[in-house]
C-alpha positions as CSV (number, residue, x, y, z in Angstrom):
1,X,155.9,86.0,68.7
2,X,159.0,87.1,66.9
3,X,160.6,83.7,67.3
4,X,157.5,82.0,65.7
5,X,157.5,84.5,62.8
6,X,161.2,84.0,62.3
7,X,160.8,80.2,62.2
8,X,158.0,80.5,59.7
9,X,160.1,82.8,57.5
10,X,163.0,80.3,57.5
11,X,160.7,77.4,56.6
12,X,159.2,79.4,53.7
13,X,162.6,80.5,52.5
14,X,163.9,76.9,52.4
15,X,160.7,75.7,50.7
16,X,161.2,78.4,48.1
17,X,164.9,77.5,47.7
18,X,164.1,73.8,47.2
19,X,161.4,74.6,44.6
20,X,163.8,76.9,42.8
21,X,166.6,74.3,42.7
22,X,164.1,71.7,41.5
23,X,162.9,73.9,38.7
24,X,166.5,74.6,37.6
25,X,167.3,70.9,37.5
26,X,164.1,70.2,35.6
27,X,164.9,72.9,33.1
28,X,168.5,71.6,32.7
29,X,167.1,68.1,32.1
30,X,164.6,69.3,29.5
31,X,167.3,71.3,27.7
32,X,169.6,68.3,27.7
33,X,166.9,66.2,26.1
34,X,166.1,68.9,23.5
35,X,169.6,69.6,22.2
36,X,172.1,67.0,20.8
37,X,174.4,65.6,23.4
38,X,176.5,63.2,21.3
39,X,177.9,65.1,18.3
40,X,180.3,64.0,15.5
41,X,182.1,66.8,13.7
42,X,183.4,66.1,10.2
43,X,185.4,69.3,9.8
44,X,188.1,71.0,11.9
45,X,186.3,74.3,11.6
46,X,183.1,72.9,13.1
47,X,185.1,71.3,15.9
48,X,186.7,74.6,16.7
49,X,183.2,76.3,16.7
50,X,181.9,73.7,19.1
51,X,184.7,74.6,21.4
52,X,183.9,78.3,21.1
53,X,180.4,77.5,22.1
54,X,181.6,75.7,25.2
55,X,180.2,72.3,24.4
56,X,183.4,70.3,23.6
57,X,182.2,67.7,26.1
58,X,179.5,66.7,23.7
59,X,182.0,65.8,20.9
60,X,182.3,62.1,20.5
61,X,183.8,61.8,17.0
62,X,186.0,63.9,14.7
63,X,188.2,63.7,11.6
64,X,191.8,62.8,11.5
65,X,192.5,66.5,10.8
66,X,190.9,67.6,14.1
67,X,193.6,68.1,16.8
68,X,191.1,68.0,19.6
69,X,189.4,66.7,21.7
70,X,192.0,64.0,22.3
71,X,189.5,61.5,23.7
72,X,187.2,61.8,20.7
73,X,187.1,58.9,18.2
74,X,188.5,59.4,14.7
75,X,185.7,58.6,12.2
76,X,187.4,59.5,8.9
77,X,188.8,62.4,6.9
78,X,187.1,65.6,5.8
79,X,185.9,63.8,2.7
80,X,185.6,60.1,3.5
81,X,183.6,58.8,6.5
82,X,183.9,55.4,8.3
83,X,180.2,54.6,8.4
84,X,180.6,51.6,10.8
85,X,182.6,53.7,13.2
86,X,180.0,56.5,13.2
87,X,177.1,54.0,13.8
88,X,179.0,52.4,16.7
89,X,179.3,55.7,18.5
90,X,175.5,56.2,18.4
91,X,175.5,59.9,17.7
92,X,172.3,62.0,17.9
93,X,173.9,64.5,15.4
94,X,176.5,64.5,12.7
95,X,177.8,67.9,11.5
96,X,179.1,67.6,7.9
97,X,180.3,70.0,5.2
98,X,179.8,70.2,1.4
99,X,183.2,68.3,1.1
100,X,181.8,65.3,3.0
101,X,181.1,62.3,0.7
102,X,177.4,62.8,-0.3
103,X,176.8,59.0,-0.4
104,X,178.1,58.6,3.1
105,X,175.8,61.4,4.3
106,X,172.8,59.8,2.5
107,X,173.6,56.4,4.0
108,X,173.7,57.8,7.5
109,X,170.4,59.6,7.0
110,X,168.8,56.4,5.8
111,X,170.0,54.7,9.0
112,X,168.1,57.3,11.0
113,X,171.1,59.4,12.0
114,X,170.5,63.2,11.9
115,X,173.0,64.8,9.5
116,X,173.3,68.6,9.0
117,X,175.5,69.9,6.2
118,X,177.2,73.3,6.3
119,X,178.4,74.6,2.9
120,X,181.9,76.1,2.5
121,X,181.6,79.7,3.7
122,X,182.7,82.2,0.9
123,X,183.1,85.2,3.2
124,X,183.0,86.6,6.7
125,X,179.3,87.1,6.6
126,X,178.6,83.5,5.7
127,X,181.0,82.3,8.4
128,X,179.0,84.3,11.0
129,X,175.6,83.2,9.6
130,X,176.6,79.5,9.8
131,X,178.1,80.0,13.3
132,X,174.8,81.5,14.5
133,X,172.9,78.6,13.0
134,X,175.1,76.1,14.8
135,X,174.5,78.0,18.0
136,X,170.8,77.5,17.6
137,X,171.2,73.8,16.7
138,X,173.2,73.0,19.9
139,X,171.3,75.3,22.3
140,X,174.0,78.0,22.5
141,X,172.3,80.8,20.5
142,X,173.1,83.6,23.0
143,X,176.7,82.6,23.2
144,X,177.0,82.5,19.4
145,X,175.4,86.0,19.1
146,X,177.9,87.4,21.6
147,X,180.9,86.0,19.8
148,X,179.7,87.2,16.4
149,X,178.9,90.6,17.7
150,X,182.5,91.0,19.0
151,X,184.0,89.6,15.8
152,X,182.0,91.9,13.6
153,X,182.9,94.9,15.7
154,X,186.6,94.1,15.4
155,X,186.5,93.4,11.7
156,X,184.7,96.7,11.1
157,X,187.4,98.6,13.1
158,X,190.2,96.9,11.2
159,X,188.7,97.7,7.9
160,X,188.3,101.3,8.8
161,X,191.9,101.6,9.8
162,X,193.2,100.4,6.4
163,X,190.5,102.1,4.4
164,X,192.8,105.0,3.1
165,X,196.0,103.0,2.9
166,X,197.6,101.9,-0.4
167,X,196.3,98.6,-1.6
168,X,199.1,96.1,-2.4
169,X,198.5,93.3,-4.9
170,X,198.4,89.9,-3.0
171,X,198.8,86.3,-3.9
172,X,197.7,83.7,-1.3
173,X,199.0,80.2,-2.1
174,X,197.0,77.4,-0.5
175,X,198.6,74.4,-2.3
176,X,201.5,73.2,-4.4
177,X,202.1,70.8,-7.3
178,X,200.0,72.0,-9.0
179,X,199.8,75.6,-7.8
180,X,196.5,76.4,-5.9
181,X,195.5,79.9,-4.9
182,X,192.6,81.6,-3.2
183,X,190.0,82.5,-5.8
184,X,187.4,85.3,-5.6
185,X,184.6,83.2,-4.2
186,X,186.6,82.2,-1.1
187,X,186.7,83.6,2.4
188,X,190.4,84.2,1.9
189,X,189.6,86.7,-0.8
190,X,187.4,88.5,1.8
191,X,190.4,88.4,4.2
192,X,192.6,90.1,1.6
193,X,190.1,92.8,0.7
194,X,189.2,93.4,4.4
195,X,192.9,93.8,5.1
196,X,193.2,96.5,2.4
197,X,194.7,94.4,-0.3
198,X,193.9,93.3,-3.9
199,X,193.7,89.6,-4.8
200,X,195.5,89.2,-8.1
201,X,193.6,86.0,-8.9
202,X,190.0,87.2,-8.7
203,X,189.4,85.9,-12.2
204,X,190.2,82.3,-11.3
205,X,187.1,80.2,-10.6
206,X,188.8,76.9,-9.6
207,X,191.8,78.1,-7.7
208,X,194.2,76.3,-10.1
209,X,196.8,78.8,-11.3
210,X,200.1,79.1,-13.1
211,X,203.4,80.7,-12.2
212,X,203.4,82.4,-15.6
213,X,200.2,84.2,-14.7
214,X,201.6,85.2,-11.4
215,X,204.6,86.8,-13.2
216,X,202.2,88.8,-15.3
217,X,200.2,90.0,-12.3
218,X,203.4,90.8,-10.4
219,X,202.1,90.6,-6.7
220,X,203.6,92.9,-4.1
221,X,203.0,90.3,-1.4
222,X,203.0,86.4,-1.6
223,X,201.5,84.5,1.3
224,X,202.1,80.8,1.5
225,X,199.7,78.9,3.8
226,X,201.4,75.5,3.3
227,X,203.1,74.3,6.5
228,X,206.4,72.6,7.1
229,X,209.0,71.8,4.6
230,X,206.6,72.3,1.7
231,X,206.1,75.9,2.6
232,X,209.9,76.5,2.8
233,X,210.4,74.8,-0.5
234,X,207.8,76.9,-2.2
235,X,209.3,80.1,-0.8
236,X,212.7,79.1,-2.3
237,X,211.0,78.5,-5.7
238,X,209.4,81.9,-5.7
239,X,212.7,83.6,-4.8
240,X,214.0,82.5,-8.2
241,X,211.6,84.8,-9.9
242,X,213.6,88.0,-9.4
243,X,211.2,90.2,-11.4
244,X,208.3,89.8,-9.0
245,X,207.8,92.7,-6.7
246,X,207.3,90.5,-3.6
247,X,210.6,88.8,-4.3
248,X,212.5,92.0,-4.9
249,X,211.2,93.5,-1.6
250,X,211.5,90.3,0.4
251,X,207.7,90.1,1.0
252,X,207.1,86.4,0.9
253,X,205.5,85.0,4.1
254,X,204.7,81.5,5.4
255,X,201.6,81.5,7.7
256,X,199.8,78.9,9.7
257,X,197.5,77.1,7.3
258,X,195.1,76.1,10.1
259,X,193.8,79.6,10.3
260,X,193.2,79.8,6.6
261,X,191.6,76.3,6.3
262,X,189.4,76.2,9.4
263,X,187.5,79.5,9.5
264,X,185.4,80.6,12.5
265,X,184.3,84.1,13.5
266,X,187.2,84.2,16.0
267,X,189.9,82.8,13.7
268,X,188.8,85.1,10.9
269,X,189.5,88.1,13.2
270,X,192.9,86.7,14.3
271,X,193.9,86.0,10.7
272,X,192.7,89.4,9.6
273,X,194.9,91.0,12.2
274,X,197.9,89.0,10.9
275,X,197.0,89.8,7.3
276,X,196.8,93.6,8.1
277,X,200.2,93.4,9.7
278,X,201.7,91.7,6.7
279,X,200.2,94.0,4.1
280,X,200.7,97.3,6.1
281,X,203.8,96.6,8.3
282,X,204.8,100.3,8.6
283,X,201.5,102.0,8.9
284,X,199.3,99.7,11.0
285,X,199.7,100.1,14.8
286,X,199.1,96.9,16.7
């Protein structure tokens, strides 16, 4: 009797196991059909976010500025798009930005290709909101929520630590010849303020600035986001202006421009930590 009961139990268990596996496979198949599987990213920041969400295997096309994935086809720059190349890849989703050529986006839409545009984020809040939206689009909403929760928690903690510290005047240079800086309506301004600094160019709307104006504002810290030889040359140019506080106190820094140009919730946190260390080197404990 016990043997018979045992055999029946084993059979029922295996039937239940087979049904469970079948349901999981079916659910996976349904989800695969629901969410985009062939994605083209037209911005390095979007590409990075797709990696954060763990779906880099779905990326089939990127810009020339995207360093990964290596196997993905290059379909243009951040602004210009190779329409023919995009069409040949047969994407089910193209993720663009406000910098992407509007005519190219419209043409792709007219050809029946789904295009979603993310505007340039102006602060940490918008970066997180867009990341959550991307998570919903690609079926990784919970993963996105977890990442944003951790990022917000860290940012809040860092802001609290520098809250009572002196606020140095800061210039963040993002381009040269002509001089381009981080204006008030940019996420870099949010980085400066969150790190306990004051952006000296809050009145600039375009980002175009002059060295004469920098002399008047007299920043305590100058941060150059340009990479390579250009960054080193810019630092040498600033060092000629001996009356600037940042020059007198040797507080000119060259930082990785990728962090400042490709914002994600995670990179914002990493850059904020770096910014806090730059602005408050003697009072902030790592």
